[in-house]
N, C-alpha and C positions, 0 to 999 in steps of 0.2 A: 828832534823829538821834544815835545812839550809835556812836562809832568807837573801836575798840581797836587800839593799836599796841604793837609790841615795839620798844623803843629800846635796843639792846644796849650802847651807850656812855653811857647815862645812869647816873651813878655817885654823884651828890651832890645836895644841895638846890639848889645853884647851877644845875645842869643842869635840874632841875624848874622853877625860876623862868624860865630862858631858854626852855624849851619852852612853858611857859604863856604867856609874853609873845608868842612867835611865833604860837601858835594864836589868842590873843585879838586879835592885830593883824588877822587876817582874819575873825574871828568874835567880836566883843566880848561876845556873850552866852554864850560857851562856858564850861562848867564843866569844869575839868581836874583829874583825880585821877591821882596817880602812885604806883606801888609800886616803890620802889628795889630791893628784893631780887629781884623777878621781872622787872624792867626793863619793866613794863607800864604804859602810859598809857591812860586812858580819858577820852574827850572826849564831852561831851553838848552839842549845839548845834542850834538850829533853823535856823541860817543857813549852816552849812558841811557839805558832803558829805565823805565819807571820803577821797576823793582829794585834796581841797583841804587837809584837815588833814594828811595825809601829806606833801604838797608843802611846807607851811609848816615842818614839823619837819625835813625834808631840807634846806630852804633855810637853816635855822639851823645847818647842818653837823652834824647827828646822823644816825647810822646807824639808820634806822627802816624798819619794814615793817608792813603790816596784819597783825593777829593772826588 
C-alpha cells in the first residue's frame, strides 16, 4: 500500500531520519521517500495502512496529514 503525507514541519535530513524510523518501527518493510522542498513523504508498505503510518508520524511529534 502506498501512503502520501504532507509533513509541514519536516525541514532537514534529521527529520527525514526520525520519520523513517517511526514508520519502520510499525512497518519494518516500509520504503520511505521524502521530498524536503515540498514536505511530502511517500511510504510504500505491505504491512501498514495509511492511518497507522500517519499515527506513527504524529506520535514522533511531527505535524502531518494525509496528502
